[in-house]
PyMOL commands that place a pseudoatom at each C-alpha (Angstrom):
pseudoatom trace, name=CA, resn=MET, resi=1, chain=A, elem=C, hetatm=0, pos=[146.354, 47.499, 78.946]
pseudoatom trace, name=CA, resn=VAL, resi=2, chain=A, elem=C, hetatm=0, pos=[145.752, 45.084, 81.350]
pseudoatom trace, name=CA, resn=PHE, resi=3, chain=A, elem=C, hetatm=0, pos=[148.159, 41.804, 80.462]
pseudoatom trace, name=CA, resn=TYR, resi=4, chain=A, elem=C, hetatm=0, pos=[147.591, 38.274, 82.008]
pseudoatom trace, name=CA, resn=VAL, resi=5, chain=A, elem=C, hetatm=0, pos=[150.486, 35.543, 83.518]
pseudoatom trace, name=CA, resn=TYR, resi=6, chain=A, elem=C, hetatm=0, pos=[148.795, 32.325, 83.005]
pseudoatom trace, name=CA, resn=LEU, resi=7, chain=A, elem=C, hetatm=0, pos=[150.286, 28.597, 83.653]
pseudoatom trace, name=CA, resn=LEU, resi=8, chain=A, elem=C, hetatm=0, pos=[148.518, 25.780, 81.392]
pseudoatom trace, name=CA, resn=GLU, resi=9, chain=A, elem=C, hetatm=0, pos=[148.650, 21.632, 82.653]
pseudoatom trace, name=CA, resn=CYS, resi=10, chain=A, elem=C, hetatm=0, pos=[149.953, 20.240, 79.033]
pseudoatom trace, name=CA, resn=SER, resi=11, chain=A, elem=C, hetatm=0, pos=[148.154, 16.822, 78.277]
pseudoatom trace, name=CA, resn=ASP, resi=12, chain=A, elem=C, hetatm=0, pos=[151.497, 14.777, 79.818]
pseudoatom trace, name=CA, resn=LYS, resi=13, chain=A, elem=C, hetatm=0, pos=[151.121, 16.663, 83.217]
pseudoatom trace, name=CA, resn=SER, resi=14, chain=A, elem=C, hetatm=0, pos=[153.714, 19.263, 82.692]
pseudoatom trace, name=CA, resn=TYR, resi=15, chain=A, elem=C, hetatm=0, pos=[152.579, 22.855, 83.046]
pseudoatom trace, name=CA, resn=TYR, resi=16, chain=A, elem=C, hetatm=0, pos=[153.622, 26.029, 80.564]
pseudoatom trace, name=CA, resn=CYS, resi=17, chain=A, elem=C, hetatm=0, pos=[153.786, 29.590, 82.007]
pseudoatom trace, name=CA, resn=GLY, resi=18, chain=A, elem=C, hetatm=0, pos=[153.290, 32.410, 79.846]
pseudoatom trace, name=CA, resn=TYR, resi=19, chain=A, elem=C, hetatm=0, pos=[151.695, 36.078, 79.183]
pseudoatom trace, name=CA, resn=THR, resi=20, chain=A, elem=C, hetatm=0, pos=[149.479, 37.772, 76.911]
pseudoatom trace, name=CA, resn=SER, resi=21, chain=A, elem=C, hetatm=0, pos=[146.842, 40.585, 76.592]
pseudoatom trace, name=CA, resn=ASP, resi=22, chain=A, elem=C, hetatm=0, pos=[144.107, 38.128, 75.576]
pseudoatom trace, name=CA, resn=LEU, resi=23, chain=A, elem=C, hetatm=0, pos=[143.446, 35.021, 77.435]
pseudoatom trace, name=CA, resn=LYS, resi=24, chain=A, elem=C, hetatm=0, pos=[140.759, 33.358, 75.737]
pseudoatom trace, name=CA, resn=ARG, resi=25, chain=A, elem=C, hetatm=0, pos=[142.781, 33.493, 72.184]
pseudoatom trace, name=CA, resn=ARG, resi=26, chain=A, elem=C, hetatm=0, pos=[146.276, 32.835, 73.447]
pseudoatom trace, name=CA, resn=VAL, resi=27, chain=A, elem=C, hetatm=0, pos=[144.576, 29.205, 75.413]
pseudoatom trace, name=CA, resn=GLU, resi=28, chain=A, elem=C, hetatm=0, pos=[142.875, 28.504, 72.089]
pseudoatom trace, name=CA, resn=GLU, resi=29, chain=A, elem=C, hetatm=0, pos=[146.243, 29.143, 69.964]
pseudoatom trace, name=CA, resn=HIS, resi=30, chain=A, elem=C, hetatm=0, pos=[147.912, 26.538, 72.330]
pseudoatom trace, name=CA, resn=ASN, resi=31, chain=A, elem=C, hetatm=0, pos=[145.004, 23.979, 71.512]
pseudoatom trace, name=CA, resn=SER, resi=32, chain=A, elem=C, hetatm=0, pos=[145.266, 24.130, 67.951]
pseudoatom trace, name=CA, resn=GLY, resi=33, chain=A, elem=C, hetatm=0, pos=[148.975, 24.078, 68.044]
pseudoatom trace, name=CA, resn=THR, resi=34, chain=A, elem=C, hetatm=0, pos=[149.959, 27.472, 67.120]
pseudoatom trace, name=CA, resn=GLY, resi=35, chain=A, elem=C, hetatm=0, pos=[150.724, 28.695, 70.296]
pseudoatom trace, name=CA, resn=GLY, resi=36, chain=A, elem=C, hetatm=0, pos=[154.284, 27.759, 71.288]
pseudoatom trace, name=CA, resn=LYS, resi=37, chain=A, elem=C, hetatm=0, pos=[156.959, 24.341, 70.128]
pseudoatom trace, name=CA, resn=TYR, resi=38, chain=A, elem=C, hetatm=0, pos=[156.924, 23.658, 73.976]
pseudoatom trace, name=CA, resn=THR, resi=39, chain=A, elem=C, hetatm=0, pos=[153.066, 22.802, 73.773]
pseudoatom trace, name=CA, resn=ARG, resi=40, chain=A, elem=C, hetatm=0, pos=[152.583, 22.364, 70.243]
pseudoatom trace, name=CA, resn=THR, resi=41, chain=A, elem=C, hetatm=0, pos=[153.033, 18.009, 71.028]
pseudoatom trace, name=CA, resn=ARG, resi=42, chain=A, elem=C, hetatm=0, pos=[151.619, 18.378, 73.927]
pseudoatom trace, name=CA, resn=THR, resi=43, chain=A, elem=C, hetatm=0, pos=[147.581, 19.060, 73.447]
pseudoatom trace, name=CA, resn=PRO, resi=44, chain=A, elem=C, hetatm=0, pos=[144.938, 19.280, 74.583]
pseudoatom trace, name=CA, resn=VAL, resi=45, chain=A, elem=C, hetatm=0, pos=[146.007, 21.893, 77.007]
pseudoatom trace, name=CA, resn=LYS, resi=46, chain=A, elem=C, hetatm=0, pos=[143.780, 23.015, 79.772]
pseudoatom trace, name=CA, resn=LEU, resi=47, chain=A, elem=C, hetatm=0, pos=[144.124, 26.655, 81.804]
pseudoatom trace, name=CA, resn=ILE, resi=48, chain=A, elem=C, hetatm=0, pos=[144.751, 26.484, 85.653]
pseudoatom trace, name=CA, resn=TYR, resi=49, chain=A, elem=C, hetatm=0, pos=[145.916, 29.404, 86.621]
pseudoatom trace, name=CA, resn=HIS, resi=50, chain=A, elem=C, hetatm=0, pos=[146.184, 33.301, 85.589]
pseudoatom trace, name=CA, resn=GLU, resi=51, chain=A, elem=C, hetatm=0, pos=[146.695, 36.291, 86.967]
pseudoatom trace, name=CA, resn=LYS, resi=52, chain=A, elem=C, hetatm=0, pos=[145.707, 39.991, 85.728]
pseudoatom trace, name=CA, resn=CYS, resi=53, chain=A, elem=C, hetatm=0, pos=[149.012, 42.519, 85.439]
pseudoatom trace, name=CA, resn=GLU, resi=54, chain=A, elem=C, hetatm=0, pos=[148.660, 46.195, 84.905]
pseudoatom trace, name=CA, resn=SER, resi=55, chain=A, elem=C, hetatm=0, pos=[151.587, 46.304, 82.011]
pseudoatom trace, name=CA, resn=ARG, resi=56, chain=A, elem=C, hetatm=0, pos=[153.321, 44.141, 79.652]
pseudoatom trace, name=CA, resn=ASN, resi=57, chain=A, elem=C, hetatm=0, pos=[156.163, 44.562, 81.406]
pseudoatom trace, name=CA, resn=LEU, resi=58, chain=A, elem=C, hetatm=0, pos=[154.658, 43.675, 85.111]
pseudoatom trace, name=CA, resn=ALA, resi=59, chain=A, elem=C, hetatm=0, pos=[153.458, 40.452, 83.588]
pseudoatom trace, name=CA, resn=LEU, resi=60, chain=A, elem=C, hetatm=0, pos=[156.763, 39.392, 81.873]
pseudoatom trace, name=CA, resn=LYS, resi=61, chain=A, elem=C, hetatm=0, pos=[158.203, 39.846, 85.641]
pseudoatom trace, name=CA, resn=ARG, resi=62, chain=A, elem=C, hetatm=0, pos=[155.765, 37.760, 87.594]
pseudoatom trace, name=CA, resn=GLU, resi=63, chain=A, elem=C, hetatm=0, pos=[156.142, 35.224, 84.568]
pseudoatom trace, name=CA, resn=CYS, resi=64, chain=A, elem=C, hetatm=0, pos=[159.413, 34.686, 84.880]
pseudoatom trace, name=CA, resn=GLU, resi=65, chain=A, elem=C, hetatm=0, pos=[158.611, 34.682, 88.953]
pseudoatom trace, name=CA, resn=ILE, resi=66, chain=A, elem=C, hetatm=0, pos=[156.999, 31.852, 88.084]
pseudoatom trace, name=CA, resn=LYS, resi=67, chain=A, elem=C, hetatm=0, pos=[158.963, 30.068, 85.686]
pseudoatom trace, name=CA, resn=LYS, resi=68, chain=A, elem=C, hetatm=0, pos=[161.433, 29.506, 88.566]
pseudoatom trace, name=CA, resn=PHE, resi=69, chain=A, elem=C, hetatm=0, pos=[158.921, 28.355, 90.698]
pseudoatom trace, name=CA, resn=SER, resi=70, chain=A, elem=C, hetatm=0, pos=[159.211, 24.288, 92.138]
pseudoatom trace, name=CA, resn=ARG, resi=71, chain=A, elem=C, hetatm=0, pos=[155.999, 22.171, 90.550]
pseudoatom trace, name=CA, resn=LYS, resi=72, chain=A, elem=C, hetatm=0, pos=[154.816, 22.645, 94.495]
pseudoatom trace, name=CA, resn=LYS, resi=73, chain=A, elem=C, hetatm=0, pos=[155.180, 25.908, 94.544]
pseudoatom trace, name=CA, resn=LYS, resi=74, chain=A, elem=C, hetatm=0, pos=[153.097, 26.298, 91.282]
pseudoatom trace, name=CA, resn=ASN, resi=75, chain=A, elem=C, hetatm=0, pos=[150.543, 23.896, 92.881]
pseudoatom trace, name=CA, resn=GLU, resi=76, chain=A, elem=C, hetatm=0, pos=[149.932, 26.500, 95.840]
pseudoatom trace, name=CA, resn=LEU, resi=77, chain=A, elem=C, hetatm=0, pos=[149.230, 29.045, 93.491]
pseudoatom trace, name=CA, resn=PHE, resi=78, chain=A, elem=C, hetatm=0, pos=[145.822, 27.412, 92.131]
pseudoatom trace, name=CA, resn=VAL, resi=79, chain=A, elem=C, hetatm=0, pos=[145.243, 24.388, 94.844]
pseudoatom trace, name=CA, resn=LYS, resi=80, chain=A, elem=C, hetatm=0, pos=[143.413, 26.195, 97.580]
for i in range(1, 80): cmd.bond("trace and resi %d" % i, "trace and resi %d" % (i + 1))
show_as sticks, trace
zoom trace
């Protein structure tokens, strides 16, 4: 099964990082207010970056890595 690590930009310009097996559904959940406590009050959110991972374990590890990045380093993921 393929998993995705994703980065959202919230309405207040903050970032949210997560992982999922269904990227489209998960972004819709965030925008409907059922995706997560952090994004619930920061809708609408916009998907700004995602990457595929071969397993849930790898996706979780990558999510933890990205969460530790500075804002500048997160920007480097998607701004080329």
